[in-house]
Structure formats: C-alpha cells, structure tokens
N, CA, C and O atoms as a GROMACS GRO file, in nm:
protein
  328
    1MET      N    1   6.001  -3.058  -7.277
    1MET     CA    2   6.133  -3.049  -7.219
    1MET      C    3   6.210  -3.178  -7.243
    1MET      O    4   6.329  -3.174  -7.275
    2PHE      N    5   6.145  -3.291  -7.226
    2PHE     CA    6   6.216  -3.418  -7.241
    2PHE      C    7   6.262  -3.441  -7.384
    2PHE      O    8   6.367  -3.503  -7.406
    3SER      N    9   6.187  -3.394  -7.483
    3SER     CA   10   6.230  -3.411  -7.622
    3SER      C   11   6.356  -3.328  -7.650
    3SER      O   12   6.438  -3.368  -7.733
    4LEU      N   13   6.372  -3.215  -7.584
    4LEU     CA   14   6.492  -3.134  -7.600
    4LEU      C   15   6.614  -3.197  -7.532
    4LEU      O   16   6.727  -3.181  -7.578
    5LEU      N   17   6.589  -3.267  -7.424
    5LEU     CA   18   6.700  -3.324  -7.345
    5LEU      C   19   6.732  -3.468  -7.379
    5LEU      O   20   6.831  -3.521  -7.328
    6ASP      N   21   6.653  -3.531  -7.460
    6ASP     CA   22   6.666  -3.675  -7.485
    6ASP      C   23   6.809  -3.719  -7.514
    6ASP      O   24   6.854  -3.820  -7.460
    7ARG      N   25   6.880  -3.648  -7.597
    7ARG     CA   26   7.017  -3.688  -7.632
    7ARG      C   27   7.117  -3.656  -7.522
    7ARG      O   28   7.232  -3.700  -7.530
    8ASN      N   29   7.077  -3.581  -7.419
    8ASN     CA   30   7.167  -3.544  -7.310
    8ASN      C   31   7.145  -3.623  -7.182
    8ASN      O   32   7.217  -3.603  -7.085
    9PHE      N   33   7.048  -3.711  -7.181
    9PHE     CA   34   7.025  -3.792  -7.061
    9PHE      C   35   7.148  -3.878  -7.035
    9PHE      O   36   7.211  -3.930  -7.127
   10GLY      N   37   7.180  -3.893  -6.908
   10GLY     CA   38   7.293  -3.977  -6.869
   10GLY      C   39   7.428  -3.912  -6.883
   10GLY      O   40   7.530  -3.978  -6.863
   11GLN      N   41   7.434  -3.784  -6.915
   11GLN     CA   42   7.562  -3.716  -6.934
   11GLN      C   43   7.596  -3.620  -6.821
   11GLN      O   44   7.688  -3.538  -6.834
   12ASN      N   45   7.524  -3.628  -6.711
   12ASN     CA   46   7.551  -3.550  -6.590
   12ASN      C   47   7.546  -3.398  -6.615
   12ASN      O   48   7.630  -3.324  -6.562
   13HIS      N   49   7.451  -3.352  -6.694
   13HIS     CA   50   7.432  -3.210  -6.719
   13HIS      C   51   7.350  -3.148  -6.606
   13HIS      O   52   7.285  -3.218  -6.529
   14CYS      N   53   7.355  -3.014  -6.598
   14CYS     CA   54   7.275  -2.940  -6.501
   14CYS      C   55   7.192  -2.836  -6.578
   14CYS      O   56   7.244  -2.764  -6.662
   15ILE      N   57   7.064  -2.830  -6.548
   15ILE     CA   58   6.972  -2.737  -6.613
   15ILE      C   59   6.937  -2.626  -6.514
   15ILE      O   60   6.905  -2.653  -6.398
   16TYR      N   61   6.943  -2.502  -6.561
   16TYR     CA   62   6.897  -2.387  -6.484
   16TYR      C   63   6.774  -2.333  -6.556
   16TYR      O   64   6.778  -2.304  -6.676
   17GLN      N   65   6.664  -2.321  -6.483
   17GLN     CA   66   6.540  -2.279  -6.548
   17GLN      C   67   6.463  -2.181  -6.460
   17GLN      O   68   6.491  -2.165  -6.342
   18ASP      N   69   6.364  -2.117  -6.523
   18ASP     CA   70   6.281  -2.025  -6.446
   18ASP      C   71   6.179  -2.104  -6.365
   18ASP      O   72   6.173  -2.226  -6.374
   19ASN      N   73   6.100  -2.034  -6.287
   19ASN     CA   74   6.011  -2.101  -6.193
   19ASN      C   75   5.880  -2.150  -6.252
   19ASN      O   76   5.804  -2.217  -6.182
   20PHE      N   77   5.851  -2.121  -6.376
   20PHE     CA   78   5.720  -2.158  -6.431
   20PHE      C   79   5.704  -2.308  -6.450
   20PHE      O   80   5.595  -2.361  -6.427
   21TYR      N   81   5.808  -2.377  -6.491
   21TYR     CA   82   5.797  -2.519  -6.525
   21TYR      C   83   5.844  -2.613  -6.415
   21TYR      O   84   5.830  -2.735  -6.430
   22ASN      N   85   5.896  -2.564  -6.308
   22ASN     CA   86   5.963  -2.649  -6.210
   22ASN      C   87   5.867  -2.713  -6.110
   22ASN      O   88   5.762  -2.657  -6.078
   23SER      N   89   5.905  -2.832  -6.062
   23SER     CA   90   5.836  -2.900  -5.954
   23SER      C   91   5.932  -3.002  -5.893
   23SER      O   92   6.033  -3.036  -5.954
   24VAL      N   93   5.900  -3.048  -5.773
   24VAL     CA   94   5.982  -3.150  -5.709
   24VAL      C   95   5.979  -3.278  -5.791
   24VAL      O   96   6.081  -3.346  -5.805
   25ARG      N   97   5.864  -3.312  -5.844
   25ARG     CA   98   5.851  -3.434  -5.926
   25ARG      C   99   5.939  -3.427  -6.051
   25ARG      O  100   6.002  -3.527  -6.088
   26LEU      N  101   5.944  -3.311  -6.116
   26LEU     CA  102   6.030  -3.295  -6.232
   26LEU      C  103   6.177  -3.310  -6.194
   26LEU      O  104   6.254  -3.375  -6.265
   27ALA      N  105   6.217  -3.250  -6.082
   27ALA     CA  106   6.355  -3.261  -6.036
   27ALA      C  107   6.393  -3.407  -6.013
   27ALA      O  108   6.502  -3.450  -6.050
   28GLN      N  109   6.304  -3.485  -5.951
   28GLN     CA  110   6.332  -3.625  -5.925
   28GLN      C  111   6.338  -3.706  -6.055
   28GLN      O  112   6.426  -3.791  -6.070
   29THR      N  113   6.248  -3.679  -6.148
   29THR     CA  114   6.249  -3.749  -6.276
   29THR      C  115   6.378  -3.723  -6.353
   29THR      O  116   6.437  -3.816  -6.408
   30LEU      N  117   6.422  -3.597  -6.356
   30LEU     CA  118   6.547  -3.565  -6.425
   30LEU      C  119   6.667  -3.625  -6.354
   30LEU      O  120   6.761  -3.671  -6.419
   31LEU      N  121   6.665  -3.625  -6.222
   31LEU     CA  122   6.775  -3.684  -6.146
   31LEU      C  123   6.788  -3.833  -6.175
   31LEU      O  124   6.898  -3.887  -6.182
   32ASP      N  125   6.675  -3.900  -6.192
   32ASP     CA  126   6.676  -4.042  -6.228
   32ASP      C  127   6.742  -4.065  -6.364
   32ASP      O  128   6.790  -4.174  -6.392
   33LYS      N  129   6.744  -3.962  -6.448
   33LYS     CA  130   6.806  -3.970  -6.581
   33LYS      C  131   6.945  -3.905  -6.582
   33LYS      O  132   7.000  -3.876  -6.688
   34ASN      N  133   7.001  -3.883  -6.462
   34ASN     CA  134   7.134  -3.827  -6.443
   34ASN      C  135   7.145  -3.684  -6.498
   34ASN      O  136   7.247  -3.646  -6.556
   35VAL      N  137   7.040  -3.605  -6.479
   35VAL     CA  138   7.039  -3.464  -6.516
   35VAL      C  139   6.998  -3.386  -6.390
   35VAL      O  140   6.893  -3.414  -6.332
   36ARG      N  141   7.079  -3.292  -6.349
   36ARG     CA  142   7.050  -3.212  -6.230
   36ARG      C  143   6.972  -3.087  -6.268
   36ARG      O  144   6.979  -3.040  -6.381
   37LEU      N  145   6.896  -3.033  -6.172
   37LEU     CA  146   6.810  -2.918  -6.197
   37LEU      C  147   6.830  -2.815  -6.087
   37LEU      O  148   6.835  -2.849  -5.969
   38CYS      N  149   6.842  -2.690  -6.125
   38CYS     CA  150   6.854  -2.579  -6.030
   38CYS      C  151   6.753  -2.473  -6.073
   38CYS      O  152   6.755  -2.428  -6.188
   39SER      N  153   6.665  -2.433  -5.982
   39SER     CA  154   6.560  -2.340  -6.019
   39SER      C  155   6.490  -2.288  -5.896
   39SER      O  156   6.503  -2.343  -5.786
   40THR      N  157   6.415  -2.181  -5.914
   40THR     CA  158   6.318  -2.140  -5.813
   40THR      C  159   6.187  -2.209  -5.846
   40THR      O  160   6.168  -2.257  -5.958
   41MET      N  161   6.097  -2.215  -5.750
   41MET     CA  162   5.972  -2.287  -5.772
   41MET      C  163   5.854  -2.206  -5.718
   41MET      O  164   5.863  -2.149  -5.609
   42ARG      N  165   5.747  -2.202  -5.792
   42ARG     CA  166   5.625  -2.136  -5.746
   42ARG      C  167   5.557  -2.221  -5.639
   42ARG      O  168   5.562  -2.344  -5.643
   43VAL      N  169   5.494  -2.154  -5.545
   43VAL     CA  170   5.426  -2.224  -5.435
   43VAL      C  171   5.320  -2.318  -5.488
   43VAL      O  172   5.300  -2.425  -5.430
   44ASN      N  173   5.250  -2.283  -5.595
   44ASN     CA  174   5.142  -2.367  -5.646
   44ASN      C  175   5.191  -2.481  -5.735
   44ASN      O  176   5.108  -2.547  -5.798
   45ARG      N  177   5.320  -2.506  -5.743
   45ARG     CA  178   5.375  -2.614  -5.825
   45ARG      C  179   5.412  -2.738  -5.744
   45ARG      O  180   5.493  -2.820  -5.789
   46GLY      N  181   5.355  -2.753  -5.626
   46GLY     CA  182   5.380  -2.874  -5.549
   46GLY      C  183   5.493  -2.860  -5.448
   46GLY      O  184   5.573  -2.952  -5.431
   47ILE      N  185   5.499  -2.746  -5.382
   47ILE     CA  186   5.599  -2.728  -5.278
   47ILE      C  187   5.574  -2.831  -5.169
   47ILE      O  188   5.458  -2.855  -5.134
   48PRO      N  189   5.677  -2.894  -5.115
   48PRO     CA  190   5.656  -2.995  -5.010
   48PRO      C  191   5.576  -2.939  -4.893
   48PRO      O  192   5.596  -2.825  -4.851
   49PHE      N  193   5.486  -3.019  -4.842
   49PHE     CA  194   5.395  -2.978  -4.735
   49PHE      C  195   5.471  -2.924  -4.615
   49PHE      O  196   5.430  -2.825  -4.554
   50TYR      N  197   5.583  -2.988  -4.582
   50TYR     CA  198   5.664  -2.945  -4.468
   50TYR      C  199   5.710  -2.799  -4.485
   50TYR      O  200   5.702  -2.720  -4.391
   51LEU      N  201   5.756  -2.765  -4.604
   51LEU     CA  202   5.804  -2.629  -4.629
   51LEU      C  203   5.692  -2.527  -4.625
   51LEU      O  204   5.710  -2.416  -4.576
   52GLU      N  205   5.578  -2.565  -4.677
   52GLU     CA  206   5.465  -2.473  -4.678
   52GLU      C  207   5.424  -2.439  -4.536
   52GLU      O  208   5.398  -2.322  -4.505
   53GLY      N  209   5.417  -2.538  -4.450
   53GLY     CA  210   5.378  -2.516  -4.310
   53GLY      C  211   5.483  -2.440  -4.231
   53GLY      O  212   5.451  -2.344  -4.160
   54GLU      N  213   5.608  -2.481  -4.244
   54GLU     CA  214   5.717  -2.415  -4.172
   54GLU      C  215   5.739  -2.272  -4.223
   54GLU      O  216   5.775  -2.184  -4.145
   55GLY      N  217   5.719  -2.251  -4.351
   55GLY     CA  218   5.741  -2.120  -4.410
   55GLY      C  219   5.650  -2.012  -4.353
   55GLY      O  220   5.688  -1.895  -4.348
   56LYS      N  221   5.533  -2.050  -4.309
   56LYS     CA  222   5.438  -1.954  -4.252
   56LYS      C  223   5.488  -1.893  -4.122
   56LYS      O  224   5.446  -1.784  -4.083
   57HIS      N  225   5.579  -1.964  -4.054
   57HIS     CA  226   5.627  -1.919  -3.923
   57HIS      C  227   5.764  -1.851  -3.929
   57HIS      O  228   5.819  -1.814  -3.826
   58LEU      N  229   5.817  -1.833  -4.048
   58LEU     CA  230   5.948  -1.771  -4.061
   58LEU      C  231   5.941  -1.620  -4.042
   58LEU      O  232   5.843  -1.555  -4.080
   59LYS      N  233   6.046  -1.566  -3.983
   59LYS     CA  234   6.062  -1.422  -3.975
   59LYS      C  235   6.148  -1.380  -4.093
   59LYS      O  236   6.210  -1.464  -4.158
   60GLN      N  237   6.153  -1.250  -4.120
   60GLN     CA  238   6.229  -1.200  -4.233
   60GLN      C  239   6.374  -1.248  -4.225
   60GLN      O  240   6.436  -1.242  -4.119
   61TRP      N  241   6.426  -1.294  -4.339
   61TRP     CA  242   6.562  -1.344  -4.362
   61TRP      C  243   6.587  -1.483  -4.306
   61TRP      O  244   6.700  -1.532  -4.315
   62GLN      N  245   6.488  -1.549  -4.248
   62GLN     CA  246   6.505  -1.686  -4.203
   62GLN      C  247   6.475  -1.782  -4.318
   62GLN      O  248   6.407  -1.745  -4.414
   63SER      N  249   6.527  -1.904  -4.308
   63SER     CA  250   6.501  -2.004  -4.411
   63SER      C  251   6.485  -2.141  -4.348
   63SER      O  252   6.525  -2.165  -4.234
   64VAL      N  253   6.426  -2.231  -4.425
   64VAL     CA  254   6.410  -2.370  -4.385
   64VAL      C  255   6.423  -2.454  -4.512
   64VAL      O  256   6.387  -2.408  -4.620
   65PHE      N  257   6.474  -2.576  -4.499
   65PHE     CA  258   6.488  -2.660  -4.618
   65PHE      C  259   6.430  -2.799  -4.594
   65PHE      O  260   6.408  -2.840  -4.481
   66TRP      N  261   6.406  -2.870  -4.703
   66TRP     CA  262   6.353  -3.006  -4.704
   66TRP      C  263   6.439  -3.086  -4.801
   66TRP      O  264   6.473  -3.038  -4.909
   67ARG      N  265   6.472  -3.206  -4.762
   67ARG     CA  266   6.556  -3.290  -4.849
   67ARG      C  267   6.502  -3.431  -4.854
   67ARG      O  268   6.462  -3.488  -4.752
   68LYS      N  269   6.500  -3.486  -4.974
   68LYS     CA  270   6.462  -3.626  -4.995
   68LYS      C  271   6.562  -3.684  -5.094
   68LYS      O  272   6.554  -3.658  -5.214
   69GLY      N  273   6.657  -3.761  -5.043
   69GLY     CA  274   6.764  -3.814  -5.128
   69GLY      C  275   6.850  -3.699  -5.179
   69GLY      O  276   6.900  -3.619  -5.100
   70ASP      N  277   6.866  -3.691  -5.308
   70ASP     CA  278   6.947  -3.585  -5.369
   70ASP      C  279   6.864  -3.463  -5.410
   70ASP      O  280   6.918  -3.370  -5.471
   71VAL      N  281   6.736  -3.461  -5.379
   71VAL     CA  282   6.650  -3.347  -5.412
   71VAL      C  283   6.636  -3.261  -5.287
   71VAL      O  284   6.597  -3.310  -5.181
   72MET      N  285   6.668  -3.132  -5.299
   72MET     CA  286   6.656  -3.041  -5.187
   72MET      C  287   6.574  -2.919  -5.229
   72MET      O  288   6.592  -2.867  -5.340
   73ALA      N  289   6.486  -2.875  -5.141
   73ALA     CA  290   6.407  -2.754  -5.164
   73ALA      C  291   6.424  -2.664  -5.042
   73ALA      O  292   6.430  -2.712  -4.929
   74GLN      N  293   6.432  -2.534  -5.066
   74GLN     CA  294   6.451  -2.438  -4.958
   74GLN      C  295   6.354  -2.323  -4.975
   74GLN      O  296   6.325  -2.279  -5.086
   75VAL      N  297   6.303  -2.274  -4.862
   75VAL     CA  298   6.215  -2.157  -4.860
   75VAL      C  299   6.281  -2.054  -4.769
   75VAL      O  300   6.329  -2.088  -4.660
   76TRP      N  301   6.283  -1.931  -4.812
   76TRP     CA  302   6.329  -1.823  -4.724
   76TRP      C  303   6.231  -1.707  -4.736
   76TRP      O  304   6.156  -1.696  -4.833
   77LYS      N  305   6.235  -1.624  -4.637
   77LYS     CA  306   6.137  -1.514  -4.633
   77LYS      C  307   6.208  -1.380  -4.640
   77LYS      O  308   6.298  -1.350  -4.561
   78ASN      N  309   6.166  -1.301  -4.736
   78ASN     CA  310   6.206  -1.162  -4.745
   78ASN      C  311   6.084  -1.085  -4.696
   78ASN      O  312   6.058  -1.083  -4.576
   79LYS      N  313   6.010  -1.023  -4.783
   79LYS     CA  314   5.880  -0.967  -4.746
   79LYS      C  315   5.772  -1.073  -4.761
   79LYS      O  316   5.667  -1.064  -4.698
   80ARG      N  317   5.797  -1.172  -4.845
   80ARG     CA  318   5.707  -1.286  -4.864
   80ARG      C  319   5.794  -1.409  -4.883
   80ARG      O  320   5.917  -1.397  -4.892
   81LEU      N  321   5.734  -1.526  -4.889
   81LEU     CA  322   5.812  -1.649  -4.908
   81LEU      C  323   5.870  -1.655  -5.047
   81LEU      O  324   5.802  -1.623  -5.145
   82VAL      N  325   5.994  -1.694  -5.057
   82VAL     CA  326   6.063  -1.708  -5.185
   82VAL      C  327   6.113  -1.851  -5.195
   82VAL      O  328   6.175  -1.888  -5.295
   0.00000   0.00000   0.00000
C-alpha cells in the first residue's frame, strides 16, 4: 500500500478501503503522513479493547465510539457487531 501512495503523501488525500487491510495502527501511520483513511474494520484486526468490551453490552441499533487524537473508531450493533 505504501508503495502505491508514496507520491501522494503529504497531499491531504483520503483513502476509502475495504475491511481486509485496515487497522488502527495503519490509520495512525497514514495520518502521520497527512493521508486520511475511511473504512470498516474486522474485529480481529486490532479493534481497540474499549470498543470490544463495550460492544458486547450494546443492544440492537446502539453504538459506541473510541477516539485517540484524530483517529476515531466506532462499533454499532445490528444483529451482530459492525
């Protein structure tokens, strides 16, 4: 991914991607290079501990979010956590 974006670092671009490659660490790394990221994330890709714990107690259509600086992650529940 970084080899594809190398010439675009520092240009304030935003990437939209599927959930297979995403993680909080990747979002922070790209943000440090002035590239924003918008995506869904799989639970096994390093979801913040706070969200994992709080997500278990959500009722259908409720949500909870976690924020660290400019990185934000949100979990909501339909029939399962999304």
